[in-house]
CHARMM-style PDB file with segment names, atoms N, HN, CA, C and O in Angstrom:
ATOM      1  N   MET     1       0.844  -1.188   0.000  1.00  0.00      PROA
ATOM      2  CA  MET     1       0.000   0.000   0.000  1.00  0.00      PROA
ATOM      3  C   MET     1       0.886   1.247   0.000  1.00  0.00      PROA
ATOM      4  O   MET     1       1.877   1.314   0.727  1.00  0.00      PROA
ATOM      5  N   VAL     2       0.526   2.212  -0.805  1.00  0.00      PROA
ATOM      6  HN  VAL     2      -0.280   2.158  -1.395  1.00  0.00      PROA
ATOM      7  CA  VAL     2       1.246   3.485  -0.850  1.00  0.00      PROA
ATOM      8  C   VAL     2       0.627   4.420   0.175  1.00  0.00      PROA
ATOM      9  O   VAL     2      -0.583   4.646   0.181  1.00  0.00      PROA
ATOM     10  N   HSD     3       1.475   4.961   1.044  1.00  0.00      PROA
ATOM     11  HN  HSD     3       2.458   4.778   1.040  1.00  0.00      PROA
ATOM     12  CA  HSD     3       1.002   5.945   2.018  1.00  0.00      PROA
ATOM     13  C   HSD     3       1.442   7.329   1.553  1.00  0.00      PROA
ATOM     14  O   HSD     3       2.570   7.517   1.099  1.00  0.00      PROA
ATOM     15  N   THR     4       0.545   8.280   1.672  1.00  0.00      PROA
ATOM     16  HN  THR     4      -0.372   8.128   2.042  1.00  0.00      PROA
ATOM     17  CA  THR     4       0.820   9.672   1.337  1.00  0.00      PROA
ATOM     18  C   THR     4       0.603  10.501   2.588  1.00  0.00      PROA
ATOM     19  O   THR     4      -0.379  10.294   3.302  1.00  0.00      PROA
ATOM     20  N   CYS     5       1.498  11.433   2.866  1.00  0.00      PROA
ATOM     21  HN  CYS     5       2.295  11.601   2.286  1.00  0.00      PROA
ATOM     22  CA  CYS     5       1.370  12.299   4.038  1.00  0.00      PROA
ATOM     23  C   CYS     5       0.161  13.217   3.870  1.00  0.00      PROA
ATOM     24  O   CYS     5      -0.058  13.779   2.797  1.00  0.00      PROA
ATOM     25  N   VAL     6      -0.626  13.366   4.947  1.00  0.00      PROA
ATOM     26  HN  VAL     6      -0.449  12.910   5.819  1.00  0.00      PROA
ATOM     27  CA  VAL     6      -1.852  14.165   4.883  1.00  0.00      PROA
ATOM     28  C   VAL     6      -1.664  15.634   5.253  1.00  0.00      PROA
ATOM     29  O   VAL     6      -2.625  16.401   5.184  1.00  0.00      PROA
ATOM     30  N   VAL     7      -0.464  16.049   5.640  1.00  0.00      PROA
ATOM     31  HN  VAL     7       0.317  15.426   5.696  1.00  0.00      PROA
ATOM     32  CA  VAL     7      -0.234  17.441   6.034  1.00  0.00      PROA
ATOM     33  C   VAL     7      -0.413  18.346   4.812  1.00  0.00      PROA
ATOM     34  O   VAL     7       0.072  18.047   3.721  1.00  0.00      PROA
ATOM     35  N   ALA     8      -1.115  19.450   5.020  1.00  0.00      PROA
ATOM     36  HN  ALA     8      -1.509  19.693   5.906  1.00  0.00      PROA
ATOM     37  CA  ALA     8      -1.366  20.395   3.933  1.00  0.00      PROA
ATOM     38  C   ALA     8      -0.054  20.818   3.283  1.00  0.00      PROA
ATOM     39  O   ALA     8       0.860  21.293   3.958  1.00  0.00      PROA
ATOM     40  N   GLY     9       0.031  20.644   1.974  1.00  0.00      PROA
ATOM     41  HN  GLY     9      -0.711  20.258   1.425  1.00  0.00      PROA
ATOM     42  CA  GLY     9       1.207  21.060   1.217  1.00  0.00      PROA
ATOM     43  C   GLY     9       2.319  20.025   1.133  1.00  0.00      PROA
ATOM     44  O   GLY     9       3.265  20.214   0.368  1.00  0.00      PROA
ATOM     45  N   CYS    10       2.238  18.937   1.894  1.00  0.00      PROA
ATOM     46  HN  CYS    10       1.470  18.784   2.516  1.00  0.00      PROA
ATOM     47  CA  CYS    10       3.284  17.908   1.863  1.00  0.00      PROA
ATOM     48  C   CYS    10       2.957  16.904   0.761  1.00  0.00      PROA
ATOM     49  O   CYS    10       1.817  16.455   0.640  1.00  0.00      PROA
ATOM     50  N   ARG    11       3.946  16.561  -0.028  1.00  0.00      PROA
ATOM     51  HN  ARG    11       4.872  16.926   0.070  1.00  0.00      PROA
ATOM     52  CA  ARG    11       3.745  15.617  -1.119  1.00  0.00      PROA
ATOM     53  C   ARG    11       4.534  14.321  -0.916  1.00  0.00      PROA
ATOM     54  O   ARG    11       4.712  13.549  -1.858  1.00  0.00      PROA
ATOM     55  N   ASN    12       5.003  14.083   0.302  1.00  0.00      PROA
ATOM     56  HN  ASN    12       4.859  14.710   1.067  1.00  0.00      PROA
ATOM     57  CA  ASN    12       5.782  12.873   0.561  1.00  0.00      PROA
ATOM     58  C   ASN    12       4.922  11.625   0.478  1.00  0.00      PROA
ATOM     59  O   ASN    12       3.788  11.589   0.955  1.00  0.00      PROA
ATOM     60  N   ARG    13       5.498  10.602  -0.144  1.00  0.00      PROA
ATOM     61  HN  ARG    13       6.420  10.631  -0.531  1.00  0.00      PROA
ATOM     62  CA  ARG    13       4.816   9.316  -0.308  1.00  0.00      PROA
ATOM     63  C   ARG    13       5.781   8.205   0.076  1.00  0.00      PROA
ATOM     64  O   ARG    13       6.995   8.340  -0.073  1.00  0.00      PROA
ATOM     65  N   ARG    14       5.224   7.100   0.574  1.00  0.00      PROA
ATOM     66  HN  ARG    14       4.237   6.990   0.695  1.00  0.00      PROA
ATOM     67  CA  ARG    14       6.046   5.919   0.846  1.00  0.00      PROA
ATOM     68  C   ARG    14       6.235   5.191  -0.473  1.00  0.00      PROA
ATOM     69  O   ARG    14       5.288   4.682  -1.073  1.00  0.00      PROA
ATOM     70  N   THR    15       7.478   5.158  -0.900  1.00  0.00      PROA
ATOM     71  HN  THR    15       8.247   5.572  -0.413  1.00  0.00      PROA
ATOM     72  CA  THR    15       7.832   4.466  -2.132  1.00  0.00      PROA
ATOM     73  C   THR    15       9.000   3.529  -1.815  1.00  0.00      PROA
ATOM     74  O   THR    15       9.669   3.711  -0.798  1.00  0.00      PROA
ATOM     75  N   PRO    16       9.256   2.542  -2.657  1.00  0.00      PROA
ATOM     76  CA  PRO    16      10.380   1.636  -2.400  1.00  0.00      PROA
ATOM     77  C   PRO    16      11.685   2.413  -2.232  1.00  0.00      PROA
ATOM     78  O   PRO    16      12.019   3.271  -3.050  1.00  0.00      PROA
ATOM     79  N   GLY    17      12.403   2.109  -1.183  1.00  0.00      PROA
ATOM     80  HN  GLY    17      12.132   1.412  -0.519  1.00  0.00      PROA
ATOM     81  CA  GLY    17      13.684   2.759  -0.930  1.00  0.00      PROA
ATOM     82  C   GLY    17      13.612   4.057  -0.150  1.00  0.00      PROA
ATOM     83  O   GLY    17      14.650   4.639   0.163  1.00  0.00      PROA
ATOM     84  N   THR    18      12.410   4.530   0.174  1.00  0.00      PROA
ATOM     85  HN  THR    18      11.566   4.057  -0.080  1.00  0.00      PROA
ATOM     86  CA  THR    18      12.304   5.789   0.915  1.00  0.00      PROA
ATOM     87  C   THR    18      12.873   5.639   2.326  1.00  0.00      PROA
ATOM     88  O   THR    18      12.776   4.571   2.932  1.00  0.00      PROA
ATOM     89  N   LEU    19      13.450   6.689   2.829  1.00  0.00      PROA
ATOM     90  HN  LEU    19      13.528   7.556   2.337  1.00  0.00      PROA
ATOM     91  CA  LEU    19      13.972   6.697   4.192  1.00  0.00      PROA
ATOM     92  C   LEU    19      12.977   7.319   5.167  1.00  0.00      PROA
ATOM     93  O   LEU    19      13.235   7.388   6.368  1.00  0.00      PROA
ATOM     94  N   LEU    20      11.850   7.767   4.647  1.00  0.00      PROA
ATOM     95  HN  LEU    20      11.640   7.712   3.671  1.00  0.00      PROA
ATOM     96  CA  LEU    20      10.826   8.370   5.499  1.00  0.00      PROA
ATOM     97  C   LEU    20      10.026   7.293   6.227  1.00  0.00      PROA
ATOM     98  O   LEU    20       9.853   6.178   5.735  1.00  0.00      PROA
ATOM     99  N   SER    21       9.547   7.660   7.411  1.00  0.00      PROA
ATOM    100  HN  SER    21       9.687   8.565   7.811  1.00  0.00      PROA
ATOM    101  CA  SER    21       8.608   6.814   8.141  1.00  0.00      PROA
ATOM    102  C   SER    21       7.244   7.470   8.063  1.00  0.00      PROA
ATOM    103  O   SER    21       7.142   8.689   7.930  1.00  0.00      PROA
ATOM    104  N   PHE    22       6.200   6.669   8.146  1.00  0.00      PROA
ATOM    105  HN  PHE    22       6.283   5.679   8.254  1.00  0.00      PROA
ATOM    106  CA  PHE    22       4.830   7.177   8.107  1.00  0.00      PROA
ATOM    107  C   PHE    22       4.085   6.674   9.327  1.00  0.00      PROA
ATOM    108  O   PHE    22       4.123   5.484   9.640  1.00  0.00      PROA
ATOM    109  N   TYR    23       3.401   7.587  10.019  1.00  0.00      PROA
ATOM    110  HN  TYR    23       3.370   8.554   9.765  1.00  0.00      PROA
ATOM    111  CA  TYR    23       2.770   7.285  11.299  1.00  0.00      PROA
ATOM    112  C   TYR    23       1.257   7.421  11.239  1.00  0.00      PROA
ATOM    113  O   TYR    23       0.724   8.339  10.615  1.00  0.00      PROA
ATOM    114  N   ARG    24       0.576   6.493  11.898  1.00  0.00      PROA
ATOM    115  HN  ARG    24       1.009   5.748  12.405  1.00  0.00      PROA
ATOM    116  CA  ARG    24      -0.879   6.560  12.050  1.00  0.00      PROA
ATOM    117  C   ARG    24      -1.221   7.605  13.099  1.00  0.00      PROA
ATOM    118  O   ARG    24      -0.385   7.956  13.932  1.00  0.00      PROA
ATOM    119  N   PHE    25      -2.440   8.094  13.058  1.00  0.00      PROA
ATOM    120  HN  PHE    25      -3.119   7.809  12.382  1.00  0.00      PROA
ATOM    121  CA  PHE    25      -2.908   9.017  14.077  1.00  0.00      PROA
ATOM    122  C   PHE    25      -3.091   8.271  15.396  1.00  0.00      PROA
ATOM    123  O   PHE    25      -3.490   7.107  15.401  1.00  0.00      PROA
ATOM    124  N   PRO    26      -2.799   8.939  16.517  1.00  0.00      PROA
ATOM    125  CA  PRO    26      -2.961   8.272  17.813  1.00  0.00      PROA
ATOM    126  C   PRO    26      -4.422   7.936  18.098  1.00  0.00      PROA
ATOM    127  O   PRO    26      -5.332   8.597  17.598  1.00  0.00      PROA
ATOM    128  N   ARG    27      -4.629   6.920  18.892  1.00  0.00      PROA
ATOM    129  HN  ARG    27      -3.890   6.383  19.299  1.00  0.00      PROA
ATOM    130  CA  ARG    27      -5.990   6.533  19.285  1.00  0.00      PROA
ATOM    131  C   ARG    27      -6.507   7.399  20.435  1.00  0.00      PROA
ATOM    132  O   ARG    27      -7.716   7.583  20.580  1.00  0.00      PROA
ATOM    133  N   ASP    28      -5.600   7.926  21.244  1.00  0.00      PROA
ATOM    134  HN  ASP    28      -4.618   7.776  21.125  1.00  0.00      PROA
ATOM    135  CA  ASP    28      -5.993   8.785  22.354  1.00  0.00      PROA
ATOM    136  C   ASP    28      -6.684  10.025  21.784  1.00  0.00      PROA
ATOM    137  O   ASP    28      -6.080  10.755  20.999  1.00  0.00      PROA
ATOM    138  N   PRO    29      -7.950  10.277  22.170  1.00  0.00      PROA
ATOM    139  CA  PRO    29      -8.719  11.385  21.568  1.00  0.00      PROA
ATOM    140  C   PRO    29      -8.062  12.759  21.712  1.00  0.00      PROA
ATOM    141  O   PRO    29      -8.113  13.561  20.779  1.00  0.00      PROA
ATOM    142  N   GLU    30      -7.459  13.041  22.840  1.00  0.00      PROA
ATOM    143  HN  GLU    30      -7.418  12.390  23.598  1.00  0.00      PROA
ATOM    144  CA  GLU    30      -6.836  14.363  23.052  1.00  0.00      PROA
ATOM    145  C   GLU    30      -5.620  14.545  22.143  1.00  0.00      PROA
ATOM    146  O   GLU    30      -5.481  15.585  21.498  1.00  0.00      PROA
ATOM    147  N   ARG    31      -4.752  13.557  22.088  1.00  0.00      PROA
ATOM    148  HN  ARG    31      -4.865  12.713  22.611  1.00  0.00      PROA
ATOM    149  CA  ARG    31      -3.579  13.634  21.206  1.00  0.00      PROA
ATOM    150  C   ARG    31      -4.004  13.676  19.745  1.00  0.00      PROA
ATOM    151  O   ARG    31      -3.436  14.420  18.945  1.00  0.00      PROA
ATOM    152  N   LYS    32      -4.998  12.880  19.407  1.00  0.00      PROA
ATOM    153  HN  LYS    32      -5.459  12.277  20.057  1.00  0.00      PROA
ATOM    154  CA  LYS    32      -5.484  12.848  18.033  1.00  0.00      PROA
ATOM    155  C   LYS    32      -5.974  14.223  17.596  1.00  0.00      PROA
ATOM    156  O   LYS    32      -5.702  14.631  16.467  1.00  0.00      PROA
ATOM    157  N   GLN    33      -6.681  14.942  18.447  1.00  0.00      PROA
ATOM    158  HN  GLN    33      -6.902  14.610  19.364  1.00  0.00      PROA
ATOM    159  CA  GLN    33      -7.164  16.284  18.112  1.00  0.00      PROA
ATOM    160  C   GLN    33      -6.012  17.258  17.902  1.00  0.00      PROA
ATOM    161  O   GLN    33      -6.100  18.135  17.042  1.00  0.00      PROA
ATOM    162  N   ARG    34      -4.927  17.123  18.673  1.00  0.00      PROA
ATOM    163  HN  ARG    34      -4.855  16.411  19.371  1.00  0.00      PROA
ATOM    164  CA  ARG    34      -3.757  17.996  18.476  1.00  0.00      PROA
ATOM    165  C   ARG    34      -3.106  17.723  17.122  1.00  0.00      PROA
ATOM    166  O   ARG    34      -2.671  18.651  16.441  1.00  0.00      PROA
ATOM    167  N   TRP    35      -3.039  16.467  16.739  1.00  0.00      PROA
ATOM    168  HN  TRP    35      -3.392  15.713  17.292  1.00  0.00      PROA
ATOM    169  CA  TRP    35      -2.475  16.121  15.436  1.00  0.00      PROA
ATOM    170  C   TRP    35      -3.348  16.679  14.323  1.00  0.00      PROA
ATOM    171  O   TRP    35      -2.836  17.247  13.358  1.00  0.00      PROA
ATOM    172  N   ILE    36      -4.649  16.523  14.448  1.00  0.00      PROA
ATOM    173  HN  ILE    36      -5.065  16.062  15.232  1.00  0.00      PROA
ATOM    174  CA  ILE    36      -5.581  17.028  13.430  1.00  0.00      PROA
ATOM    175  C   ILE    36      -5.412  18.543  13.271  1.00  0.00      PROA
ATOM    176  O   ILE    36      -5.375  19.048  12.149  1.00  0.00      PROA
ATOM    177  N   ALA    37      -5.312  19.262  14.382  1.00  0.00      PROA
ATOM    178  HN  ALA    37      -5.342  18.852  15.294  1.00  0.00      PROA
ATOM    179  CA  ALA    37      -5.120  20.717  14.329  1.00  0.00      PROA
ATOM    180  C   ALA    37      -3.811  21.068  13.626  1.00  0.00      PROA
ATOM    181  O   ALA    37      -3.764  22.025  12.853  1.00  0.00      PROA
ATOM    182  N   ALA    38      -2.754  20.309  13.885  1.00  0.00      PROA
ATOM    183  HN  ALA    38      -2.792  19.531  14.513  1.00  0.00      PROA
ATOM    184  CA  ALA    38      -1.446  20.599  13.290  1.00  0.00      PROA
ATOM    185  C   ALA    38      -1.399  20.285  11.790  1.00  0.00      PROA
ATOM    186  O   ALA    38      -0.583  20.857  11.067  1.00  0.00      PROA
ATOM    187  N   VAL    39      -2.257  19.392  11.322  1.00  0.00      PROA
ATOM    188  HN  VAL    39      -2.920  18.928  11.909  1.00  0.00      PROA
ATOM    189  CA  VAL    39      -2.308  19.068   9.895  1.00  0.00      PROA
ATOM    190  C   VAL    39      -2.756  20.277   9.083  1.00  0.00      PROA
ATOM    191  O   VAL    39      -2.387  20.422   7.918  1.00  0.00      PROA
ATOM    192  N   ASN    40      -3.553  21.142   9.702  1.00  0.00      PROA
ATOM    193  HN  ASN    40      -3.853  21.024  10.649  1.00  0.00      PROA
ATOM    194  CA  ASN    40      -3.927  22.418   9.095  1.00  0.00      PROA
ATOM    195  C   ASN    40      -4.774  22.257   7.827  1.00  0.00      PROA
ATOM    196  O   ASN    40      -4.494  22.872   6.797  1.00  0.00      PROA
ATOM    197  N   ARG    41      -5.803  21.428   7.921  1.00  0.00      PROA
ATOM    198  HN  ARG    41      -6.030  20.929   8.757  1.00  0.00      PROA
ATOM    199  CA  ARG    41      -6.734  21.250   6.803  1.00  0.00      PROA
ATOM    200  C   ARG    41      -8.140  21.408   7.355  1.00  0.00      PROA
ATOM    201  O   ARG    41      -8.674  20.496   7.986  1.00  0.00      PROA
ATOM    202  N   GLU    42      -8.731  22.555   7.117  1.00  0.00      PROA
ATOM    203  HN  GLU    42      -8.297  23.295   6.604  1.00  0.00      PROA
ATOM    204  CA  GLU    42     -10.045  22.889   7.668  1.00  0.00      PROA
ATOM    205  C   GLU    42     -11.111  21.865   7.301  1.00  0.00      PROA
ATOM    206  O   GLU    42     -11.290  21.533   6.129  1.00  0.00      PROA
ATOM    207  N   GLY    43     -11.818  21.370   8.313  1.00  0.00      PROA
ATOM    208  HN  GLY    43     -11.673  21.640   9.265  1.00  0.00      PROA
ATOM    209  CA  GLY    43     -12.904  20.439   8.114  1.00  0.00      PROA
ATOM    210  C   GLY    43     -12.483  19.005   7.809  1.00  0.00      PROA
ATOM    211  O   GLY    43     -13.336  18.148   7.580  1.00  0.00      PROA
ATOM    212  N   TRP    44     -11.192  18.736   7.805  1.00  0.00      PROA
ATOM    213  HN  TRP    44     -10.499  19.432   7.991  1.00  0.00      PROA
ATOM    214  CA  TRP    44     -10.688  17.411   7.465  1.00  0.00      PROA
ATOM    215  C   TRP    44     -10.749  16.481   8.674  1.00  0.00      PROA
ATOM    216  O   TRP    44     -10.512  16.908   9.804  1.00  0.00      PROA
ATOM    217  N   VAL    45     -11.064  15.216   8.435  1.00  0.00      PROA
ATOM    218  HN  VAL    45     -11.256  14.869   7.517  1.00  0.00      PROA
ATOM    219  CA  VAL    45     -11.120  14.199   9.482  1.00  0.00      PROA
ATOM    220  C   VAL    45     -10.295  13.001   9.014  1.00  0.00      PROA
ATOM    221  O   VAL    45     -10.502  12.516   7.902  1.00  0.00      PROA
ATOM    222  N   PRO    46      -9.358  12.511   9.844  1.00  0.00      PROA
ATOM    223  CA  PRO    46      -8.540  11.381   9.418  1.00  0.00      PROA
ATOM    224  C   PRO    46      -9.342  10.085   9.355  1.00  0.00      PROA
ATOM    225  O   PRO    46     -10.346   9.921  10.048  1.00  0.00      PROA
ATOM    226  N   ASN    47      -8.875   9.170   8.506  1.00  0.00      PROA
ATOM    227  HN  ASN    47      -8.059   9.304   7.943  1.00  0.00      PROA
ATOM    228  CA  ASN    47      -9.461   7.831   8.460  1.00  0.00      PROA
ATOM    229  C   ASN    47      -8.367   6.822   8.804  1.00  0.00      PROA
ATOM    230  O   ASN    47      -7.253   7.213   9.153  1.00  0.00      PROA
ATOM    231  N   GLU    48      -8.673   5.542   8.710  1.00  0.00      PROA
ATOM    232  HN  GLU    48      -9.578   5.224   8.426  1.00  0.00      PROA
ATOM    233  CA  GLU    48      -7.700   4.505   9.087  1.00  0.00      PROA
ATOM    234  C   GLU    48      -6.434   4.533   8.234  1.00  0.00      PROA
ATOM    235  O   GLU    48      -5.380   4.078   8.678  1.00  0.00      PROA
ATOM    236  N   GLY    49      -6.527   5.056   7.029  1.00  0.00      PROA
ATOM    237  HN  GLY    49      -7.383   5.425   6.669  1.00  0.00      PROA
ATOM    238  CA  GLY    49      -5.371   5.113   6.142  1.00  0.00      PROA
ATOM    239  C   GLY    49      -4.565   6.397   6.240  1.00  0.00      PROA
ATOM    240  O   GLY    49      -3.538   6.518   5.573  1.00  0.00      PROA
ATOM    241  N   SER    50      -4.991   7.350   7.040  1.00  0.00      PROA
ATOM    242  HN  SER    50      -5.826   7.252   7.582  1.00  0.00      PROA
ATOM    243  CA  SER    50      -4.306   8.646   7.154  1.00  0.00      PROA
ATOM    244  C   SER    50      -2.956   8.486   7.854  1.00  0.00      PROA
ATOM    245  O   SER    50      -2.847   7.824   8.886  1.00  0.00      PROA
ATOM    246  N   ARG    51      -1.939   9.103   7.269  1.00  0.00      PROA
ATOM    247  HN  ARG    51      -2.028   9.640   6.430  1.00  0.00      PROA
ATOM    248  CA  ARG    51      -0.586   9.007   7.813  1.00  0.00      PROA
ATOM    249  C   ARG    51       0.096  10.372   7.775  1.00  0.00      PROA
ATOM    250  O   ARG    51      -0.227  11.229   6.951  1.00  0.00      PROA
ATOM    251  N   LEU    52       1.051  10.548   8.695  1.00  0.00      PROA
ATOM    252  HN  LEU    52       1.312   9.852   9.364  1.00  0.00      PROA
ATOM    253  CA  LEU    52       1.950  11.705   8.713  1.00  0.00      PROA
ATOM    254  C   LEU    52       3.352  11.186   8.453  1.00  0.00      PROA
ATOM    255  O   LEU    52       3.722  10.128   8.963  1.00  0.00      PROA
ATOM    256  N   CYS    53       4.136  11.907   7.672  1.00  0.00      PROA
ATOM    257  HN  CYS    53       3.835  12.767   7.258  1.00  0.00      PROA
ATOM    258  CA  CYS    53       5.508  11.461   7.426  1.00  0.00      PROA
ATOM    259  C   CYS    53       6.455  12.036   8.482  1.00  0.00      PROA
ATOM    260  O   CYS    53       6.134  13.000   9.177  1.00  0.00      PROA
ATOM    261  N   SER    54       7.609  11.422   8.574  1.00  0.00      PROA
ATOM    262  HN  SER    54       7.870  10.639   8.009  1.00  0.00      PROA
ATOM    263  CA  SER    54       8.576  11.757   9.615  1.00  0.00      PROA
ATOM    264  C   SER    54       9.187  13.151   9.471  1.00  0.00      PROA
ATOM    265  O   SER    54       9.800  13.639  10.420  1.00  0.00      PROA
ATOM    266  N   THR    55       9.042  13.808   8.321  1.00  0.00      PROA
ATOM    267  HN  THR    55       8.543  13.412   7.549  1.00  0.00      PROA
ATOM    268  CA  THR    55       9.620  15.152   8.179  1.00  0.00      PROA
ATOM    269  C   THR    55       8.923  16.181   9.056  1.00  0.00      PROA
ATOM    270  O   THR    55       9.451  17.275   9.252  1.00  0.00      PROA
ATOM    271  N   HSD    56       7.745  15.854   9.590  1.00  0.00      PROA
ATOM    272  HN  HSD    56       7.316  14.965   9.431  1.00  0.00      PROA
ATOM    273  CA  HSD    56       6.998  16.807  10.408  1.00  0.00      PROA
ATOM    274  C   HSD    56       7.258  16.664  11.904  1.00  0.00      PROA
ATOM    275  O   HSD    56       6.584  17.288  12.724  1.00  0.00      PROA
ATOM    276  N   PHE    57       8.232  15.846  12.245  1.00  0.00      PROA
ATOM    277  HN  PHE    57       8.780  15.339  11.579  1.00  0.00      PROA
ATOM    278  CA  PHE    57       8.615  15.649  13.638  1.00  0.00      PROA
ATOM    279  C   PHE    57      10.043  16.137  13.818  1.00  0.00      PROA
ATOM    280  O   PHE    57      10.894  15.901  12.961  1.00  0.00      PROA
ATOM    281  N   ILE    58      10.308  16.814  14.922  1.00  0.00      PROA
ATOM    282  HN  ILE    58       9.616  17.006  15.618  1.00  0.00      PROA
ATOM    283  CA  ILE    58      11.628  17.408  15.160  1.00  0.00      PROA
ATOM    284  C   ILE    58      12.741  16.380  15.012  1.00  0.00      PROA
ATOM    285  O   ILE    58      13.745  16.647  14.353  1.00  0.00      PROA
ATOM    286  N   SER    59      12.576  15.223  15.610  1.00  0.00      PROA
ATOM    287  HN  SER    59      11.760  15.006  16.146  1.00  0.00      PROA
ATOM    288  CA  SER    59      13.615  14.202  15.554  1.00  0.00      PROA
ATOM    289  C   SER    59      13.470  13.281  14.350  1.00  0.00      PROA
ATOM    290  O   SER    59      14.327  12.429  14.114  1.00  0.00      PROA
ATOM    291  N   GLY    60      12.398  13.444  13.590  1.00  0.00      PROA
ATOM    292  HN  GLY    60      11.702  14.136  13.781  1.00  0.00      PROA
ATOM    293  CA  GLY    60      12.112  12.538  12.495  1.00  0.00      PROA
ATOM    294  C   GLY    60      11.356  11.305  12.948  1.00  0.00      PROA
ATOM    295  O   GLY    60      11.019  10.434  12.146  1.00  0.00      PROA
ATOM    296  N   MET    61      11.095  11.241  14.254  1.00  0.00      PROA
ATOM    297  HN  MET    61      11.370  11.948  14.906  1.00  0.00      PROA
ATOM    298  CA  MET    61      10.390  10.087  14.808  1.00  0.00      PROA
ATOM    299  C   MET    61       9.229  10.558  15.671  1.00  0.00      PROA
ATOM    300  O   MET    61       9.315  11.590  16.336  1.00  0.00      PROA
ATOM    301  N   CYS    62       8.166   9.809  15.654  1.00  0.00      PROA
ATOM    302  HN  CYS    62       8.096   8.970  15.114  1.00  0.00      PROA
ATOM    303  CA  CYS    62       7.000  10.076  16.478  1.00  0.00      PROA
ATOM    304  C   CYS    62       7.288   9.563  17.882  1.00  0.00      PROA
ATOM    305  O   CYS    62       7.701   8.414  18.039  1.00  0.00      PROA
ATOM    306  N   LYS    63       7.082  10.382  18.898  1.00  0.00      PROA
ATOM    307  HN  LYS    63       6.747  11.316  18.769  1.00  0.00      PROA
ATOM    308  CA  LYS    63       7.353   9.967  20.266  1.00  0.00      PROA
ATOM    309  C   LYS    63       6.151  10.255  21.143  1.00  0.00      PROA
ATOM    310  O   LYS    63       5.454  11.252  20.956  1.00  0.00      PROA
ATOM    311  N   SER    64       5.919   9.380  22.092  1.00  0.00      PROA
ATOM    312  HN  SER    64       6.485   8.570  22.243  1.00  0.00      PROA
ATOM    313  CA  SER    64       4.866   9.618  23.085  1.00  0.00      PROA
ATOM    314  C   SER    64       5.451  10.481  24.188  1.00  0.00      PROA
ATOM    315  O   SER    64       6.497  10.159  24.751  1.00  0.00      PROA
ATOM    316  N   ASP    65       4.790  11.548  24.487  1.00  0.00      PROA
ATOM    317  HN  ASP    65       3.940  11.809  24.030  1.00  0.00      PROA
ATOM    318  CA  ASP    65       5.205  12.380  25.609  1.00  0.00      PROA
ATOM    319  C   ASP    65       3.977  13.059  26.191  1.00  0.00      PROA
ATOM    320  O   ASP    65       2.875  12.943  25.654  1.00  0.00      PROA
ATOM    321  N   VAL    66       4.178  13.765  27.286  1.00  0.00      PROA
ATOM    322  HN  VAL    66       5.073  13.860  27.721  1.00  0.00      PROA
ATOM    323  CA  VAL    66       3.069  14.401  27.985  1.00  0.00      PROA
ATOM    324  C   VAL    66       2.369  15.436  27.110  1.00  0.00      PROA
ATOM    325  O   VAL    66       1.148  15.576  27.181  1.00  0.00      PROA
ATOM    326  N   MET    67       3.113  16.152  26.297  1.00  0.00      PROA
ATOM    327  HN  MET    67       4.105  16.039  26.239  1.00  0.00      PROA
ATOM    328  CA  MET    67       2.537  17.217  25.478  1.00  0.00      PROA
ATOM    329  C   MET    67       1.913  16.681  24.193  1.00  0.00      PROA
ATOM    330  O   MET    67       1.168  17.399  23.527  1.00  0.00      PROA
ATOM    331  N   GLY    68       2.197  15.467  23.844  1.00  0.00      PROA
ATOM    332  HN  GLY    68       2.803  14.883  24.385  1.00  0.00      PROA
ATOM    333  CA  GLY    68       1.532  14.881  22.677  1.00  0.00      PROA
ATOM    334  C   GLY    68       2.408  14.715  21.459  1.00  0.00      PROA
ATOM    335  O   GLY    68       2.618  13.589  21.008  1.00  0.00      PROA
ATOM    336  N   ILE    69       2.928  15.803  20.908  1.00  0.00      PROA
ATOM    337  HN  ILE    69       2.757  16.718  21.274  1.00  0.00      PROA
ATOM    338  CA  ILE    69       3.682  15.695  19.654  1.00  0.00      PROA
ATOM    339  C   ILE    69       4.655  16.861  19.528  1.00  0.00      PROA
ATOM    340  O   ILE    69       4.341  17.984  19.923  1.00  0.00      PROA
ATOM    341  N   ALA    70       5.809  16.601  18.989  1.00  0.00      PROA
ATOM    342  HN  ALA    70       6.064  15.689  18.668  1.00  0.00      PROA
ATOM    343  CA  ALA    70       6.812  17.631  18.750  1.00  0.00      PROA
ATOM    344  C   ALA    70       6.911  17.849  17.251  1.00  0.00      PROA
ATOM    345  O   ALA    70       7.616  17.116  16.556  1.00  0.00      PROA
ATOM    346  N   TRP    71       6.218  18.840  16.759  1.00  0.00      PROA
ATOM    347  HN  TRP    71       5.645  19.435  17.323  1.00  0.00      PROA
ATOM    348  CA  TRP    71       6.192  19.117  15.324  1.00  0.00      PROA
ATOM    349  C   TRP    71       7.419  19.907  14.912  1.00  0.00      PROA
ATOM    350  O   TRP    71       7.904  20.752  15.664  1.00  0.00      PROA
ATOM    351  N   ALA    72       7.915  19.634  13.729  1.00  0.00      PROA
ATOM    352  HN  ALA    72       7.521  18.948  13.118  1.00  0.00      PROA
ATOM    353  CA  ALA    72       9.109  20.307  13.226  1.00  0.00      PROA
ATOM    354  C   ALA    72       8.877  21.799  13.034  1.00  0.00      PROA
ATOM    355  O   ALA    72       9.824  22.578  13.134  1.00  0.00      PROA
ATOM    356  N   TRP    73       7.650  22.217  12.762  1.00  0.00      PROA
ATOM    357  HN  TRP    73       6.881  21.583  12.680  1.00  0.00      PROA
ATOM    358  CA  TRP    73       7.410  23.633  12.512  1.00  0.00      PROA
ATOM    359  C   TRP    73       7.007  24.387  13.769  1.00  0.00      PROA
ATOM    360  O   TRP    73       6.716  25.581  13.696  1.00  0.00      PROA
ATOM    361  N   PHE    74       6.983  23.733  14.907  1.00  0.00      PROA
ATOM    362  HN  PHE    74       7.220  22.764  14.967  1.00  0.00      PROA
ATOM    363  CA  PHE    74       6.688  24.422  16.183  1.00  0.00      PROA
ATOM    364  C   PHE    74       7.961  24.748  16.900  1.00  0.00      PROA
ATOM    365  OT1 PHE    74       7.927  25.325  17.987  1.00  0.00      PROA
TER     366      PHE     74
END
């Protein structure tokens, strides 16, 4: 399956040989809402196939922490 990053303006896709990672939205409702807000797409709702690529995380990796998410643009 090809995954495409859902962040507004991002065109990253999972293709053979890519070094990017793609992450599912968290199941925790509070964290999930923070991710949705950061995606910056008005009225958009993620589905089971929605993914974010690693370029949007400061370390390039998704981490669980108290604040929820460390976005590269924050």
